[in-house]
C-alpha positions in Angstrom: 110.0 101.4 75.0 108.2 104.6 74.5 110.6 107.4 75.5 108.2 110.3 74.8 106.1 111.7 77.6 103.0 111.2 75.5 100.5 108.8 77.2 99.3 105.7 75.4 95.7 104.8 76.2 94.3 101.3 76.1 90.6 101.0 76.4 88.4 97.9 76.5 91.3 95.5 75.9 92.1 92.1 77.3 95.7 91.2 78.0 96.3 87.4 78.6 99.5 85.7 79.8 101.7 88.7 79.3 105.0 88.7 81.2 105.9 92.2 82.6 108.2 90.8 85.3 111.2 93.0 86.2 110.1 95.5 83.5 109.2 99.1 83.6 105.9 100.3 82.1 105.7 104.0 81.2 103.1 106.5 80.1 100.2 104.1 80.0 96.5 104.5 80.8 94.3 101.5 80.9 90.5 102.0 80.9 88.0 99.1 81.3 90.7 96.5 80.5 91.1 93.0 81.7 94.4 91.3 82.6 94.4 87.5 82.9 97.4 85.4 84.1 99.8 88.3 83.7 103.0 88.5 85.6 103.9 92.0 87.0 106.3 90.6 89.7 109.1 93.1 90.5 107.9 95.3 87.7 107.8 99.1 87.9 104.3 100.4 87.2 104.9 103.9 88.6 102.8 106.7 87.3 100.6 104.6 85.1 96.8 104.7 85.5 94.3 101.7 85.7 90.6 102.7 85.7 87.7 100.2 85.8 90.2 97.4 85.3 90.0 93.7 86.4 93.1 91.7 87.2 92.5 87.9 87.3 95.1 85.4 88.5 97.9 87.9 88.1 101.2 88.1 90.0 102.0 91.5 91.6 104.7 90.3 94.0 106.9 93.2 95.0 105.6 95.4 92.2 106.5 99.2 92.4 103.4 101.4 92.3 104.7 104.9 93.1 102.2 107.4 91.8 100.2 104.7 90.1 96.4 105.3 89.8 94.0 102.4 90.6 90.4 103.6 90.3 87.6 101.0 90.7 90.1 98.2 90.1 89.2 94.6 91.0 91.9 91.9 91.9 90.6 88.3 91.7 92.8 85.4 92.6 95.9 87.5 92.4 99.2 87.5 94.3 99.6 91.0 95.6 102.5 90.4 97.9 104.6 93.2 99.6 103.1 96.1 97.6 103.3 99.6 99.1 99.9 101.0 98.3 100.7 104.1 100.4 102.8 105.4 97.5 99.9 105.2 94.9 98.1 108.1 93.4 95.7 109.2 96.2 93.2 110.6 93.8 92.8 107.4 91.8 92.5 104.9 94.6 89.6 102.4 95.0 89.7 98.7 95.0 87.9 95.4 95.4 90.0 92.3 96.4 88.6 88.8 95.9 90.5 85.5 96.7 93.8 87.3 96.7 97.0 87.1 98.7 97.9 90.6 100.0 100.4 89.4 102.6 103.0 92.0 103.7 101.4 94.8 101.7 101.3 98.3 103.1 98.2 100.5 103.2 99.7 103.0 105.7 97.7 106.2 105.8 95.5 105.4 102.8 91.8 106.0 102.3 90.2 102.6 101.7 86.6 103.5 102.6 84.0 100.9 101.6 86.7 98.5 100.3 85.7 94.9 100.0 88.2 92.2 100.9 86.6 88.7 100.2 88.3 85.4 100.9 91.7 87.2 101.1 94.9 86.5 103.0 96.2 89.7 104.6 98.9 88.3 106.8 101.3 91.0 108.2 99.5 93.7 106.2 100.0 97.2 107.5 96.8 99.3 107.9 98.3 101.8 110.3 96.6 105.2 110.1 94.4 104.0 107.2 90.7 104.9 106.8 88.8 101.7 106.4 85.3 103.2 107.2 82.6 100.7 106.1 85.1 98.3 104.7 84.3 94.5 104.7 86.7 91.7 105.6 84.7 88.7 104.5 86.3 85.4 105.4 89.8 87.0 105.5 92.9 85.9 107.4 94.4 88.9 109.2 97.2 87.1 111.1 99.7 89.7 112.2 98.0 92.6 110.4 98.7 96.0 112.0 95.9 98.3 113.0 97.1 101.4 114.8 95.3 104.8 114.7 93.2 103.2 112.0 89.6 104.3 111.3 87.5 101.1 111.4 84.1 102.7 111.9 81.2 100.6 110.5 83.8 98.0 109.2 82.7 94.4 109.1 84.9 91.8 110.8 82.1 89.3 111.4 83.7 86.5 109.3 87.3 87.7 109.6 89.8 85.6 111.5 93.1 85.9 113.3 92.9 89.7 113.7 94.0 91.5 116.9 94.0 95.2 117.6 93.5 97.5 120.5 90.1 99.3 120.3 91.5 102.1 122.5 94.0 103.2 119.7 91.7 102.7 116.8 88.3 104.2 115.9 85.9 101.3 116.0 82.5 102.9 116.4 79.7 100.7 114.9 82.2 98.2 113.6 80.7 94.7 113.3 82.1 91.6 115.0 80.9 88.1 115.6 80.7 86.9 119.2 83.1 84.2 118.2 85.9 86.5 117.1 85.8 89.2 119.9 89.0 87.7 121.4 90.9 89.7 118.8 89.9 92.9 120.5 91.0 91.6 124.0 94.5 90.2 123.2 96.3 93.1 125.0 94.7 92.1 128.3 96.2 88.6 128.0 92.9 86.9 129.0 92.2 83.2 129.1 89.0 83.0 127.1 86.9 79.8 127.4 84.7 79.0 124.4 83.2 75.9 126.0 81.2 77.9 128.5 
């Protein structure tokens, strides 16, 4: 364990199969690194920075990310369960999520403009007061996800499923929807929608 406050920088490295579960990582900066099959479950990654990094098949269940910087970071095939992204470094905060499980994660009040979620599970995710302008939810499951006072302008929900939110308490100008998934915008009216015509 490095007890000094000096930051150790890792650049252009690949980390494979490393087990960081339940551990604390301190004073690290990762630039253009790749993490493959690494376990960060219940670890404390607070105040470390990850820039232009790619996580593949990694486990981030219940990881602590207070003050952590994620800039241009891609998660592919990862478990990112129950993470509180609202506590991350707001100045280093941009992601791309592919084929990942983000169930029970919190994005409360975050700026996620132009974020791409592709083939992801976002069950019970909290997007309250987040800015998701021009974000894309491609083939994502949003069962129980919370959208309250959320900016969803120009966001793409055309292939998303199981979402429900009230357009009157969210900003939805120019958001994209499929005719087949509009029921998610009408749930509060308790309508009986017939898809057979």
